[in-house]
N, C-alpha and C positions, 0 to 999 in steps of 0.2 A: 160742200167742199169744192173750190174752184177746180176745174179740169184742165184748164190751160193757165199757164204762168210765165212771165218773162224770167223768173228766179224762184227756185225753192230754195230755203235754206234749211239744213239739216242740223238741229241741235238749239234748244232753247234755253240756253245759259247766257251768260253776260255778252260775249263776243256774238253769238249768233243773232241775239235781240238788237245788238248795235249795227250789225250789218243790215239787217231788215231796215232799221229806222233810217240809215243813211241811203240805201236804196231808194227809198220814198222820197227822201229830201232831194235825190237828183231826178225825180219826177217818174220812177217806175212806180206804179200802183198795183200792177197786177204781179204780186208777190205773196209768196206763201212761207210760213215757217212752220216745219213740223218737228215735234217734241215727242219722245218716247214715254214720257212721264209726266211730270209737273215742271213747269218753268222754274229754272235753278237748279234742277237736279244734278248730281255729279258734283263739280268741284265749287261752282259758284256760291252756293248757299251757305258753306262753311268757311269761306275765305275770311283772311283777316282784313282784307279791303283797305289796305293803306294807299295812300296816294302821294306821289312826288314828282317833280318836274325834272330836275336835272339828271342827265345820263352822259356816259361818255360819248356817245354818238349824239352830233348835233341834231340830226334828224329824228332821232329817237327823242330826244329832248322836246322838239318841237310837237310832236305828237303827244307826248305827256302833257305838255302846256295846255294844248288844244282840249285834251280829255278833261283836265282839271276845270277849265273855264266852262265847258259844256254842261258839267252836271246842274250847276245853278240855272242855267238857261233852259234844262230839260224841265227842271220843277216848275219855271214859270209857264213854259210851252204847255205842259201836260197835266199839271196839278197834281201830279204824284210825287211825293216827297222822296229824295235820294239820300237822306240822313247825313248832309254834308256838314264835317265838323274840320275846321282849318285853324287850328291852334298853333299851327307852324312845326318845323322839324328842325332839331339839333343835329348836326353832322359832326361827329369826334373823330378826330387824328390822333392815334397812339403812336405812329410811327412817323418817319420822315417822308416814306414812300406814300402814305394816306394824305400827309400833309400836302405833297406835292399833287396828287391827284385832287383834292379838295380846291387848292388854289387855282388849278388849271380850270375846274368846274365854275369856279367865281369869275374868272376871266371871260370864259364863254358866255355866262349869265350878262356881264356887261355888255358883250357885243350884241346880245338879242333882246336886252331890255327885260331880263327875267330877274325876278327878287330873290336872289340869293348871295348873302354876303357875310364877311367874318364878323364875328362879336367877341367881346373880351369875356374872360371868366366871369367877371362881376355881373355882366349883362347876363350871361346863360345862367348864373344862379338865381338871378331874378326871374327869369323865365321859367326855370324849373328849379325850385328850392330844394327838391327831394333829392337832386343827383349830386353825386360826388365827381369832381372834374380832376381829382389829382390824377397825374400822368398823362395829361391831354396837352398835346402840342399846340393844336388849333381846332377852332370852333366854328363851323359856318351855320347860318340861321336861313331857313327857307321859310317865310311867312306863311306862304299859301299851303304848305304841308299839312297832311292829317289823314281823314279816313272817311269812308262813306258806309252807307248800309247796302249790304251785296242784293238784298232782295228788292230794297227800293229803287236802286239803278236799273236792276234787269227789268222791272215793271214800268219803269218810266219809258225806257226805250221801247218796250211793247206797245205802251199807250200811244206814244207819238206815231209809232209804225202804223197802228190801227187807224189813228185819226186821219192818216193820209190814204187809206184803203187797203193796207196789207191784211192779210189773213193769218192768224195764229191757230194752229190746232194741237192742243195738248192731248197726250194719250193717243197718239199717232205714230206708232213705230214706222220707220221706212224698212221695207222688206226687200227692196231691190233696186237698183238703179242700171237702166239699160240704154246705151247710146243707139240713136237712130242714125241712118244713113247720112242726114243731112245735119249732122252735129249736134241736133236737139236730144234732150233726154225723156225716157219714160220712168217716172219716179213711182214705185208700187208701194202701197199702204194696204193695211186690212179695210180701209173705207173707201177704196178706190184708188184709181191712178191719176197722176197728173203729168200732163205733157208740158215739158219746161224747157225754155231755151239754155237756161244755166242751171247748174246744180252747185251749191256751195257747202261744203263739208265743214261745219263749225261745231261737230259733235264731241269735241273735248275728250273725256276720258273713253268714248266710243268712236273716236275718230279712225282708228285703225281698223275696226269693225265695218264702218260706213264705208270706207276706201277700198275695202275688200271687194264690196259689191260691184266696184266699177274695175276691179282687176288691178287696182293699185295697192303698193305696199309703201306704208309711212315709217320712218324711223322714229318711232316713238316709244317711251317706255313710263309707266306710272310707278309713283314712289309713295310711301307714307310721309307725311308731314305734321308735326305737332306744333300746337301753341296752347297756353294756358291763360285762363283770367283770374286774377286774385279776388278775394273777399274785399268788403269796402276796407279802405285806407284812410284812417282819420284824418291825416294831414290833406288828403285830396277833398275829401268831403267839407274840410273846413276852409279850402282855398277859394272857393267862390267863383272860380274860373276854372276853364280846361287848360291841362298842362300840354305843352308841345311834346311830340314824340321825339326819341331818341334813335337815331342811326349810329350804332358803335359797331361798325363793321368790322373792325380790328379784333372785337369781341366776339364776334359770330352769334349776334343775336339781334332782334329788334324789339322795341318797347314803346307803348302808347297808352293812353288812357282809355279804359272801357267802363263806362259807368262811373261808379266812385272808386274802382280799382284800377289796376293795370294789367294789360295784355302783354304777355311776352312769347315771343317765338324764336325758334333755332334752327338752323340747318347744321346737323349734326355730323361729326366725322363717320360715325357707326350707322350710316343710313341704310333704310330697307325698302327693297323693291316690293311691287304687289302687281299682282294680276300680269306677269310677264306674258303669258301664253294668250291673252284675251281678256277684256273687261267683261264680267258676269252681266249678262242682259238684265237680269234682274235687280240689279244695284242702284239704288237711288239716294234717298236721305239717310244712308247709314254711315256709321263711324266706326274705327278700329277701337279696339282695346287701349287704354291709357298706356304708357310705355315711358314715363318721365325719366326713368333711369337712364335712357339712351340720350337724353339732353342734360343730364345733371351737370356736366362741365360747363355748358354754355349758359345754364341757369345760375351757376355760381358766379360766373362773371358778370351777369346782370345784377344779381345781388349786391356785389361789391361795388357797382355803379350806382344802385338805388338801394340803400340799405334797408328801406322801409319794406321791401318786397320779403325780406326774410321773418318777419313778423306777421305777415299777412297769410291767411289761410287760402287754399286753392279752391275756388268756386266751381271751375268746371274745366277740363281738358277737351279740347279738339284735336283729334288725331284722323285725318283724313285723306284721300288721295289726291295727287296732282300728276299731270302727266307732261313728260319733257321730252324735247329734242336733244341732239346730241350736243348742242352748244347752248341749250336754255333760251334760245330765240325762237320766234314763232315760225312756223312752217306756212308760209304766206304767198298766195298768188295763184294763177292759173297753172295747172299741170301741163306741161310741155307735150307730154305724149297723148292727151286727151283734148278734144275740141270741148270747150266751154264747161270745165269742170275747175271749180276754185277751191282752194283750201285756206282755212284759217285757223290753225291748230297748233297746240304746244305752248300755249301762252302762260307764262308764269305770273308776271306783275300785272294782270289783266285789269285791275281797278285803275292803273295809272295809264293803261294804254288803250282800253276798250273803245274810245270815242275815236282816237285817231285810227285805230285799226279798221274800225268801221268804215269811216271816211274814205279811207284810200282803198279799201276792198271796193266800195261801191263806184270810186272814180274808176278803178281798173276795170271791173264789169261793165259798167255804163258807158264810160268814155275810151276806154281801150289802153289806158295807161295812169298810174297815180301821177300826183303832182309832185311827190317827193321820191328821190331815188332811196329805195330801201333794200338794195340788194344783199345786206347783212342778214335780212329776214327772208328774202326770196327763196322758196322751197326749192328753186333751181340751184342754189348754192351747193346741194347735195345732189350727186348722181344716184343712180340704182345702186351703185358701190356701197352706199351708205346704210342698206338694209342689211349688212353684216352684223350678225347677231352679237358678236364679241364687240365690234366698234361700238353699237349703241349702248350696251349694256355698260361698257367701260367709260364712254363718255359720260353717259347719265350719272354714274356713281361720280365721276370727276367734279361735274357741274354742281350736283347737290352738297357735296361734302365741301367744296370750295366755293359755295355762293356768293360770298362776301370778300372772297379773294381780288386782289386788283389784277386786272387784265392789262399787264404791261405791253408798252408797244414792243412789237417783233417778238412777242412771248409765244413758245410753241409747246403745247402741253401733250404729253406722251400717252396718255390714256387712251386705250383702244387700238393702238397702233402697233405695226404697220398693217394697212389694209390693201394697199396696192403698190407694188415694187416692180421696178425695170430689171432687166438682166443683169445691168452693171452695180446694182445696190450693194451687194455683198463686197464687191471689189472697191467701191466708193467707201463702204464702212471702214475696210482694211487700210484706207489711205487716209483715215482721220475725219471722214465727213460727219459733219452734224447735220441732221435732217430737219425738214420743215414738211408741211403737209399742204398740199396743193390740189384740190378737187380729189382727194383721196390717194394722191401719188406721194411717195417719198421722193424729196428731192435735196439735193446738198444746199446748205445754207452757206457753209465755210468750211475749210478743212484745216484741221489741226496738225500743225508740225511737231515734231518732238519737243517737249518742254513747254508746248502751249496748251491752254485748258482743254479738257476732254468732255467737259459739261459746260453748258451755257449758264450764266447768271442773267438776272431781270431786273429792272429798274427804269426810272425815268431818266437817270443819268447816263453816261457812257459806261458800257459793261465789259466784262472780260473778253467778248469777241471783237471788240472795236479795234484792238491792234492787229490781230491776225487778219481781219477784213481788210483793213489798210495795207498789209503786207501783199495780199493777192490782187488789190487795184494798182498799186504801184508796179507791180509785175507786168500786169497786162499792159498798163501805159507805156513801160520801158521797153518791153520786149513782145510777149504774146500772152494770152491765157485761153484756157478752154473751158467753156460754160455749157453744162449739161441743159439743153432747152428742151428735153422731151416732154416736159409737161405743157408746152405750147398746144394749144388746139389745132388740129390739122383735118381738112377737108377735102375731097376728091370732087370735083364735077367734071363728068364725061358725057360726050354724045353730041349730036348734030345741033341740040338747042342750048349748049352751055353758056357761050357767050351771051346770047340773048337773055337767059334765066338770069345770070349774074349781073348785066346791066340792068335788069328791072328790079334787082334786090339791092345793089349797092349804088351808093350816089357818084362814085367817080367812073370813067369811061374805062372799060375793060381792055387790056393790053391786046392789039390786034396781031402781034407777031409773037411766034414761039420764041422763048428765051426772054421775055420781058416781063417785069413785074411792076404793079402800081401799089400805092397806099391809098386806102379808101375808107371814109366813114359809111356806118350803116345810120340810118336816120329812123328816129323813134317816132312813136305816135303823135308827140307834140312837138316835133321838129327838132328835138335835141339829139344828142349823140348816143346811140344805143350800142354801137361798137366800133372799132377800128380793126382793118385787117389788111395784111400783104396779099396781094392775090397774084400768082404767078402763072402765066400760059405756058404750059410744058409742051402742047402740041397742038394741031389744028383744031382738035375738039378736047382738049384736056386742059384742066386748071387744078392748081393747088392753092387753098386758101389757108392762111396762118393766122390765128387770133388768140385771144386770151383764154388760157387754160382753164381759170375757174370759172369763166362765164360759157363753157361749151353748151350745157343744157339750157341756159338762158338764152343762148342766141338760136337755139332749135325752134324757139317761139316764132322768129322771124324767118327763119329759113322753112318751116312749114306753111308760112302765110302766103307763099307763092306756089301754085302747083308746078311741077316740073314739066318740061316739053317732052312730047313723045319721043322715046329713044334715048332720053337723057337721064343720067343717074347721078345721085348725091350720096356719098357716104362719109362717115367719120374715120380718119385714119390715125386718130390719136393713140389708140392701144397698140396698133400694130406698126407704128412708125416712131423712131427714136432720132435724136438729134443732137447736134453740137454746134456752138458759135465758137469759132476760132478766130480772136481778133486781138489787134494790137499791131504796131508799127512792123514787126517781124513776122506776123501771120502769113503774109505772100510767102516768104523764105521757107518757112515751117511747112506749109502746106505743099509747096512746090517740090519737096522732097519725097511726097508720098503720091504724085500724079504726074501724069505725062500731059495733062491738059495745059494749056497755055493761060496762066493766071496774070498775065500783065495787064496794066490797066487798058490797053488799047484792045486786047482781046476779050477781057473779062471786065466789063466796066460795072459802075455802081448801078444797082438795080437792074442787074442781068442775072439770067440764071442759066445753068447747063446741067445735063445729066452727065457725070463725070466718074471715074474710077479712082478712089483714095484709097491706097493701101491694098489694093485688090478687090475693093468692096463699091459696089455702085450706090451712089449718092445722088440726090438732087441739091446741086450747090446754088445757093442764091447770095449774090454779092450785096449783103445788107446786115447790119449790125446794130442792135439795141444799145451797145455800148458807146456809139457815135465815133467809133474808131473804125480804122481800116479793118474789115473783117468778112467772113463768110458763114452762113449757115449752110450745115451740112445734114441733110435729112436721109436716114437710113432706115432698113427693114430692121424690126425688134431684133431679130436673130442676129444681125451684125452689130449690135450696139457694143458689146464687149470687145471685139476684134478692132473696131474702129477706134474705141477709147484708147486701147492699148497702144495703137499705131501712133495717135495723136501725142500721146503723153511720151512715148519714146522718142519721136521726133523733137517734142519740144525741149528735152533735157538739153540738147546742145545749144539751146538759146535761153536756158534759165527759164524757161516758159513751164506753165504747169497748170493744175485745175483752180477754178475761180467759182464761188458759189453765187447764190442769188442775192446774198446780202450786198456782195461786192457788186454785181449787176445794178443794185438798186443806187448805190452810189454813183456808178459810171452813167447811169442814164440822166440822173439829176445834174451831174456836171454838165451834161449835153443839153439839159432842159426839155427832154423828151417826156411827153405824158404817157400816162399808162391807164388802161381802162379801169375802171372801179375806183381810181383815186382822182386822176385829172378829168377823164371822160366819163360822162354819165348822161343819161336822158334829161337831167335837169339844166345842161348847158347847152346854149346854142353853138352851132359850129363857128359863127364869127368871135365867140367868146373864147375859143380855145384854138383859134388860128386854123381851123380846118375847113373853112368855107371855100378856100381855093381849091381843095380838091373835089368840090361838088359841081358837075357839069351839067348845068341845066339845059344845054343845047342838045344832048343827047337823047331826049325824050324822056318817058315816064319812069319813075323807079319808085320804090316802097316809101311812101310818105312823103313824096315829093310835095305834095299840096301843103301838107304841115310846114315843111321848111320855107316854102315860098311865102306863107302867112307871116313869118318873122324874118325872112332874109334881108329885108330893107330897114329893119328895126335896129337903132345902135346898141352895142353891146352894153348890157346892165353892168357886168362885171369882166374883167380880162384875166386870163390865165397869165401869170407873170413868174419871174424867177428874182430870188432874193439871197443877198449875202447877209448873214447874220453874225453879230458880234456874240457868240456863245462859245464858252470855254469846258462847261462841264458836262453839257447835254445838248442834243441836236432836236430840231424840229422832228415829228415823226408823223404829223396829219392831225388837223383838227384844231390845231392852235389857233386862236383868234389873232388878227392884225389890226392895229391900230395906228391913227396918225400920232405924230409927237405929242399932240395936245389931248389925246385920249379918246378922239372919235373913232368909232368902231367901222373899219372899211372892209374887212374879208377875213379869210381864214387860210391856212395853210392845207394843202391837198396831200403833199408828200415832203419829206425832208431827210437829210443824210449829210454825213461830213464828206466833203470833196477832198479825198486823200491826195489827188494829183494836183489839185490846185490850193491846197492848203488852207480851204475856208469852210465854214458851216453853211450849208445852204439848202434852199427850200423852193418849193413850188406851191403856188397858191393863187387863189382868187383875190382880187380887190378891186373896188368900185372903178369903173372905166375912167370916171374924170380924174382920178388921181393915180392911174396907171401909167406913169412917165419915168423912163430912165434918170436915175439919180435921186428920184424921189425917197424921203427918209420916213421910215415906219419904226413902229415897235412890234415886235412877235412875242406872244405870252407863253415862252417856254418855262416849265416849272410853274406857270401861273403867274410868272414875274415877267416885266418888260425887258427886253432885249433888242437893242438897236439894230435895224435891218436897213439895207438900200435895196432898191429895185434895180436889178441889172438890164441894161439895153440889149445885152447879148451875154450867150453863155460864156462863163471863163475859160472852158476847155475847147480849143479849136473852133472859135466863133464863127468862121466863114467856111467850115466843112472842109478845109484842105485835106486833112489826114483821111477823113471818111471816104473821099473820092480819088485818093493818090494812086 
């Protein structure tokens, strides 16, 4: 067994073997995979192994299509069969909401050249003559859908990796992982130790136990999952061809051909956890006792759709374990708190995603960053707070039982909450606040007044919160509003080397005078936008950084990449500091009643800061506002949050001003055309494509990933971030909708959308091809999957010249 390795992959299931294979494709040949038992032990061997391409997320659709194409290439490359069957998949909509979802996916497929289109009932009946399509509103067909052989695919990845020099050791359990001072790892096994630069945890059902060896806890929990296979169905045996699978997600089951019978699987409401306290070390190719009564309701819906199931006997039942994350997406990426430790765990539709996951994992490990932005899968989306047992169990139960439920735009699921609350939480609840979840924190989405809804509805069209949010937006634009911004991430850098460290980390030049602030990008490994921050110089050796709250753990990877100078400290203030944005044309008058500080434009200009006292409370006041209106951010100690809120609300009553939630803030920022990290800004986009290149100061010297930016700085933009007015009356864009020229040519997609209440227009931000990104250019945007006329705006409709912002 090799004693030194570039990477050791722990886990010989589907995903571990894919990562090993893709590492060798990128040129790493000194790589080792360790499996405690036989390859495919765990969840891989008993999977239904369905494959499909389309997903609500564009980038996940991309990796699923890559995976589907890869299997046949693997067969040719290795000679190992993958058991690929692609008779197609039929997607059924029983409800209007599902129809909206499928039509939107079909529009995305047109943009990306994917094969997914609507068929008539007559066409569907020819494709699947055993199915009864009564009650179906819409049918989509994916010709490449189907299934593969779990063992065959895994063995093909393994064979491809071995051909390029990788070692695979079965029956070799890992007994310890210990990090060395230089960041490399000692991986201990009964057959000897391996010194590895990287450790990759792809241990599936045992991911928690493997993580614990490195002092890491992962928010994962296994459940039981059942499907069954029928005996031979005469009509299938006589058909002479393979029938397409059926995705009837409103019926909460899946169905495909297996042999000459059918395979039917379900995600039942009465779900069952397994191995909550740890996966048994001796578990391997075992299954659980059959429990078909638990999925009886789902089975009956499948029988109603394909009546031939009712007369077919049950050939076998598979009841095996799966391991879930709190949102059913992978825990993927390097662990920010550890050097050179990578996770790829908690994958549910593995056979649709294994190739893409392996490819992106290898890119991240070898090249430092994946080519696609998959923050939605990045394990850094969960902080250490996510290891709360009630949260994990509540979320996994909800994800399993609602596996096929539509994830609507802006939807907030309450399972497992609250996890983290601020002192003002109960007060806000009493004010009618409805809350969202942001990196574990409860934060107000909007505030219901008497007579307004006390619970949200969800859908693709405008919902019951649309009018109350409009009330809040108009209030702020007309007078003033108070927005809780405590969930913004906040960091303190202090010491003699603080300015130098920040200049080497961030792309803009740091303020040289106390009381000055700057906006600055953070550059990614490939030269894209990894973050955007407001940096304020509070003193000679003290800085405050404010950035995206949901990206706090993600950004720690970049902060940790640069050693701090001697005597300089860095710490997160997100938990200890709260804050409010007071904004609107009357915000100066409102605040002036609570402070002796001079807030006039001459004394407190835009992008300036001061330590002042507001209602007797010490705050850091920054003259900036994500609303695009006149306003201040006020940052205070957590213990003062309630008192400051009470004072601001009391003073606001004289101006008919009050609280505004984050839904309102979304509308306000889009009216102004402001981008947001994770939507408009991501490592996939270049600074010149998002108009942040002007904030990059190349003459200041070196900064993190400067060379990567220089390599693309002179290249013309591929796409440009643009603002659109859309002719929409029942639904607004929310993100991901494809953008077409009037002739149907695909040219881009929406990144954020909302109704602009103070300008009376449905608005969106999005990316379109640079050659067509001209003011006045006409487009169509596929809202609800249907074309809506749109116009690219030269300037934002609200305060286009920034007069109010700087007044």
